[in-house]
N, C-alpha and C positions, 0 to 999 in steps of 0.2 A: 780152555776157550776153546767157544768158537767165534773163526769168521766171520765179520759183521763186511757186506757187500760196500763195498769202495779199499776196504784196510790192502795190508801190504798179502802179499800172499809170500812166499815161505821165500821163490826164488827170488822174489822181488826185494826180502830182508837179506838177502844171503850175497845181493848184492850191492846193497847201500851202507849196510854195516860196519865193512873195514875202513868208511871214510868218514864215520860218525866218532868225536872222540870217546877211551876210555868211561865204561859205566863200574868206578871206584866209589867208592866210598869218600867223603866231601871230610877233612882237616876238624870241622866245625860245623854244625847243622845237621839237620837231617842225611839223609845217605839217597842217591839219585834215582829219579824213579827209572824204569825202563823204557829205555829210550823207542823201542819198539809202540807203545800205549801209546808214548807221548809224541811219537810222531802219524802216529794212525789221529788221533784225534783235533792234528793240526790239517788232515786229508779229509779231517768229517769237516770242519768248516769250511775248507778250501770248499769240499765240493758241493756242501750243501749250499752256502753263503749264508748262515747264522750268526748269530752273534756269535764270540767266547764266550755270552757265560752263560747259553742253554744249551752249551757241551755234554752230551749225557756222558755219565757218573764213571761207566766203563770204562773212560780214558783219562780217570783221575782228575782232581780239584784244573778249571778250568783256567786259575792264575797259574797253576806250574805250566802246563801247556803253553798258556801265553810268552809268561817272560820263560820260554826255552825257545821260542820261534823269535823274541827279540834277538835276545842273546847270541843266538847263533847268523842272526840277520847286523847284530853291529863289528862281532870279528871277522863277518869275511864270508862264514862255514857253508854258505849255501850257495857261494857263485862258485868253491872252492869243490862242491860235493860236482857242480854240473861240469866243473872241467875236467876235476878228475876223472868221470862217464865219458868224456869227450876224450878225455887220450885211452882211456882204455880201448874204445874202439876204434881208433889212430892206430894202434900198436898191433889189437888183433886185424888192420888191414880194412876193415868195416865201416873206412869213414873213409869215401874219394871225397877230394879235393878237386876235380876238372872242374866243377858246375856245382854253383848257388844261386840260393836265390832271396830278394829282399823286396819287403815292406811294409803296412802298418792298418793298422787297425783302430779305429777312435771306440773307444772306452766310455760309456755316461757315470760320469759320478754320481753318488746320493748324497741327499743332502747331509746325510751322519762327515761325510769329507771332506766339508768346509768350515768352517772357524779353527784353523792349529792356529795353538798361540803362533803370533808374529815373532820371528828372529831374527837378530840382524843378515846384510846379508853375505852370504857362506855360502863355499862349495859344498854343493847335495849332492849322493848318490843315488848317479836314475838309473844306472845302467851297471852290466858287469862288471864292469872297469874302474876309473881314476875318477872321480868326483867330478860333477860339470858346475859351475855359478849357476845359479837359475833366480839371484836376486830375492827366494824369501817367497816363491808364485808356486811352492810345494809340486808343478807338472803340473796347472787344475789351467784350464780354458778357461773364457764362459764364447755363448757358443746361442744362437737365436735358445738352443735348446736344451739351456742350462751349460752347468760343471761340467768340464770333459776332459780327458787325457787320452794321449797317444802312446802307443805302442808302437814300438820300429824292431826290428829284428826281419834278423837276418838264417834263415834253412842250410842244410845240403840238400841232394838230389836226393834224400827218402825224407824230407819232410821232418828234421829235426830242428830243432831252434838252434842253431850256431850262438847267438848274441843277444842281446834285449836293450832295447834302450830307453827311456821315459823324454816327453816333452805334454807341453800342451796340448787339448784337441786344435786349436788351430791353428799349429806348427806348422811347416811349408815340411811336403815330404823328401824335397830337395837338399833342404839347409841344411837336414840332418842325418844324411847321404852318410857325413862323411865321421860322424858320432857316435852312429852306427855300427858302419865299420872296426872301428876302433875298439868295439865290446870282440870283436872274435879274437882268444886268444886258448889255443888249443896244444898247453904243455907237448914236449916229445918225452917218453918212459927212458930212449939213449940219448946221447946228447945233442945237444942240439939248439936250436934256436925254437920258441914255440911260438905252431902254426899258428896265419892275421889273415891270413887270404886265399879266397878260393882261386880258379883259373881262369873262367869265365863269369859274368854275374849276371841272370836275369831280372827286368826291371820292367817295369810300365812306362807310361808315357807321362807321371807326375818326375821323373826324374831325368825327359830330357829334355835335357838344357846341359851349355856348355862346363858351367865349371861344377857338371852333376861329368862329364861324362872327361873334363882336367883328370878331375878328382881323380877316379876311377884309374888313369892311363897314369897319374900318381906313383899309384903303389903298383903299378903293373897288374892290372887287371882288365881280361877284356870284357864287357861291354857287348851288349843283345840287351837295347830299346827300342822300340817303335818310333818312329817320328811323329809327330802332331803334325795335324792338318797346315794352321796356320805357318807352322817352321817348310812344309812343302810349299807354300803358295810364296811365302815369304821368295824362296831360293829360285824358284821358279820366273821369279818376277825379274831376281837380277842377271839370269842364264846362263851366257857359260862363268860371267867373274861368282854366281851363284855356286858351284861346285859339287860336288858327287852327294851323293847320299850316303849317311852312313851305312856299315854291312847291315842288315837281320836279314834273320833266318824264320820265316815263319814256322817251318816243321818244330825247327827246339824251341821255340818261344813257345808254346803248345805249353814244355815241362812247367813254367810257371805256375801254375797248377799247386804245384804243391809247396806254396809259401801260405797259398789260398789252404789245404788244405790243415798245416800247421798252425794257419787262423788257428780255423775252424776244431782244434782241438784241442789246443789250450782255452777257449771261447767255452768247451766242456764242464771248467769249471764254476760260479758259478759266482765266485768268488775274486775270480777272473773280469767274467764278462760283464759285471757292475762295481766299481770301488769302492766301495765301505773308509780302508783306511785313511788317514786326514796323514801322513806323509810318503811320501813320493818313495826312501829307502821302504818304507815297510810294504808296500803295496808290490814296488821291485818283487821285493821276495817274497811275496805269495805268486807274482808267475813265474819267478824263477823255480822253487818251489813247483808247478804246472808241466816247469821244460822237463823238471828231475823224471819225472814221474815219467811224460811222450819218450826219457831215453830210457828209462826201467823198465819198460814194456816194450 
């Protein structure tokens, strides 16, 4: 069968297949459909942004593709695959922990993303780690432009995502920093605790607050953040009592462009650039699928 545009290559399928459940016949019902065909159907939906019901026939019934996507989302399969690929690169020495970047991007939510059935206040999985209580907001926020969602992420020095976190579109970047850092969790192939932090993090002025710098110090992460103009003016008014400015290296700060490239690569997937999913955990699974493809490529 010929390979269509955007589908898994033989090399990518060889990398991905060990992390998927075995294709065995179930005890009851129909046997499993081939994983490769189903995953290609998921990639078609993520790449085109089309409704799942419009899936081409070559990928099988759209209900099968949707059910398997949701099944792996509920049991945490997508997060496990992402972490396994990161651990594989770390074991091979191709994941460098000396420097990383963090940032966020706002995503416009389609009108179909609204109207999720109300459910009681509970913890919602909006990051690649522990669930966070959003009070039933489903990571949707209202702004002058309509409904929006914000993707917070950290990436390594090669623009590959390390952790993903969702919030409402109007949420402050600085208040979501710790939750974003908690999503970094790369298990080791040998003995030892999972790796959870880089040595130095490059951040923009939106994180130039005391609470952000204090949170990074608690985690023993060096910070490279440019100081805002009002902060420089306040320190100048205090004179000697204002203290010294925080360390900043303009040359090293240019490497923060890697996180911007990572965001651009994620938004190449139309299902990520615009949110159609009603539930936050379903949209996070779609973003995680796009992140997995970045690591595979």
